[in-house]
N, C-alpha and C positions, 0 to 999 in steps of 0.2 A: 949320382947313383941313388936309386930309390932305397928307402929303408926296408930292412928285412925283419919280419916278426918271427918269433920262435914259438912253437906250439908242440906240446907233447901229445901223442896219440898212442892208442893201444891196438894190438891186433884183434880182429873180430873173427871168431871161428864159425859161428852159426849164421846162416844166410836165410833169406825169405822174409815174408811179411810178418809172420808170427815172431820170428827171432828179432826183427827190427822193432816190433812193438815192445817186446820185453826189454830191449836195449834202452828205449826211450823211457820206460817206466823206472829204470834204474838210474836216471839222470845223465845218460850219455846220448850222443847223437851218432847214428851210423854214417859211415862214409866210405869212400873208395879212392885209392891212388892209382892212376892209369897213365899211359903214355911213356915216352922216353925210351922206347924199345924194350921195355920189361913187362912182365905179366902184371895184371891188376892185383892190388892188395887191399882186401877189405879191412877197414879200421873203424875205430870209434873214438870220439873225443868228448871231453867234459862239456856238458851243456852250458854251464855258467861261464866258463872261460871263453868258449866259442861265441856265446851270445854277446859278451862284452865287445869282442872284436867285430862282430857283425853289426852292432849298433852304431859304429863309427860311420857306416855308409861308404867306406872306401876299401872294404876288404876284397872286393872282386878285382881291384887294381893293385893289390899289395902282394909283394913277395913274402912267402912264408917258408920258414925252415922247420920241417917236421922232424921230430925225434921219435923213431919207432924202434923199440928193442935195442937202444943204444946206437942206432944208425941214423944219421941225419940225411934228409933228402930235401932239396930245394923244390918247392912246388908253387903253383898259382891256383887259387880257388876259381873254378870255372862255372860251377852250377851249384846253387843253394836252393833247396826246396823248402817252402814255408808252409806252415799249417794254415789252411784257409780261414780259420776262425781266430786263432791267437797270433798269427804272423810270426810264430817262433820257428827257428830252423829245425827241420826234421831229417834232413839228409844233405850231405855235402860231397862234391866231387873235387878232387885235387889233381891237377895236371903236373906231371914231372917235367922239370926243365933240364935238358941235357946241356952240359957245358959246350959252348960254341954254337948253340942253337939260336933260333929266332922265334919271337912270339909277337902277336898283334895285341896292342893295348890301347885304350882310350886315355891319352895323356892330357892333364889339365893345362889350360892356357893362362898366362899372366902377362901384364903389360907394365912398361916403364916409360919414362919420358913425358909424363903428363904436363910437367911444367914447361916443356919446350914445344908444345903444340899450339900454334897460333889459333887454331879452331877452338880448342878448349879454353884458351884465354878469353875468347869472345863470348863464352857462355855455352859452347857446344858440349855435347855429352858423348861418352863412348858407348856405342851400341855393339855389344858382343854378339856376333852371329853364331859362333861356335865356342862354347865354354870348354869343350874337350875335342881333341883331334885324334882320329884313329891312326896310329903309327906302327910300323913294323920295326921292332927293336931287338937288338941282340940281348940274350938273357943275362949276359955278364955285365951289361951297361944299360940298364933301363933308366931313362931320365925321370926325375920326380915331376917336372913340368917343363914346358917350353915358354920362352918369353919373347914378346914382340915390342918393338920400339915405336912409340907414337910421336916422336920428335918430328917437327916440320909438317905435320898433317893439318890441312885446312878443313873447314866445314865442308862435308860432302866427299872427302877423300876416304879411301878404303885401305885396309891393311890385309894383304894376301899372304898365303902360306909361304910364298917365295921370299917374303921379307923376314922370315924367321931363320935364325941360325940353328940348325938341328945338330945334335951331337953326331960324331962319326958312326956310320952304320945305321942311323935312324932315318927312315924314309916314310913319307905319307902313303897311306893306302890308296888315296885318290891321286893318280898321277896324270890323268888325261887333261886336267884343267887346273889353272891356278886359282883355287877357290878362295873366297873371302872369309876372313876370320873375324874382323871387326871393322866398323866404320865410325867416323866422327859425324854425328847427327846434329842438325841445327837445334838451338835452344828451344825449349817449350815455354811459352809465355802464357800468363793468365791475366786477363783484363777484367777488373771488377766493375760492374755496371753501377753508375750513380743514380739513385732514385730521383725521378723528376717530380718537382713540387706541383701541387694541384694548381690548376689555372684559375685566375680570378674571374669573376662574373664579367662577361664581355659587354662592353659599352657603358657600364655604370661602375664607377669607382666608389668602393665603400658601400655598395648597395646591400640591403638585407631583404630576405624573402618576406612576403606578406602572409600573415596568418590566414589560413582558410583557403588559400588559392595556391595550389601546387604549381611550382614553376614560375609564379608571378614574382616580380621584383619591385620593391618600393624605392622611390628616389631618395637619395641621400639628403640630409638637411641642407637647405640652401640651393638645391638643384632646381633648374627651370622646369615648370610643369610641361606635361605633354601637350602637343598642339591641340586646341579645341577644348581643353580642360579648364574649368573656372577655378580661379584661385580663391581660397578662403581668406578671411581677414587675418592679418598677421603673417601672411606668407605661407599658411598651411595648405594642406591638400584641398581638393575640390569639395565644395559645400555639398553635404548630403544629410539634411536634417531629417532624421528618421522620425516617422509618426506625424509630421506636419504636412499640411496641404500646400501645394505650390501657390505662390502669389500670382494674381492676375496681372495682365499687362498694364503698365502704368503704376504699379505699386499699390492698387486698390484691391480690397477684398471683394469677393462676389456678393451680390445683393442678397440680403437675408442672412448673411453669415453672422452668427453670434446672437440672434434674436429668437424668441420663442415662437410658437404657432400663432398666427393672426386670428384676433377675435372677430366674430361676426356681430 
C-alpha cells in the first residue's frame, strides 16, 4: 500500500485572478478539490509546506489526506501550475478519491534476482525500457511499486509486463500487447589503443642525417661506401679536398704549376 501524506488546507472564499494574487502575496497557494461526485471546493494551502512536498518530485503519484475544517478527504494531486520564472507552485488541483473507485497512476518499476541472471554474470547490463508503468489501480490498494525478476535471463533476453506479478485489481493500461519493461544488454567494452613507436630509418641501421642536406642519410661508422664512391684513407668517407686542384693523370702536376712567370 502506498504511503499517504497528511496536509492541512483552508477554505478560500474569494475567487478570480485578483484574489489569487492576494492569496499568493500572503504566503498561500490557491487550489481546488474536485471530483468524487461532489461539488468543487476552493482551498488554499501553506506555500512552504506544499513546496517541501513538491520538491520531492513524487507528489503527483502520492496519496494525500487533506484536512479541511476538521473533515478529512483522501485526494491525489492531478495538476500543479508553476511560475514560469521561479518554478514555484502557484496553483494546485486535488482529485477526490471515492472508496471503491479506481485511478490511473504511473507506478515505479524495480528488479530483483540480479545474482541469478547468467547474462549479468557474463558482464551484461540491465537496460530499463520503462522506469514507470501506467496502471489502473483501486484507490484502496495502490501499490508503491511493481517488481520484476531477472533470474535466468541471458544476454539479449527481455522482461515483459506479463512476467510481473501485479497486485489484485491492478491492470496495465496497455492491454493489446505484451510490452517490454527491461532487457539484458551485452556488455560495453573499451579497448585502449597502444601508441606505435616511430619507425627506424629504412635500410640503414644507426644512421644519422647529414647536416645541410634535408632527408640525406650518412652511413654509420664501419658501413660500406656506396657503389662508385672513393674511400678516404682510414676508412673515412669519399675524398673531397676543398680548395685544392685535382691531380693530373699519373700523379703529376700540370706544367708550370708552382712557378712564377717566365723571363724573356
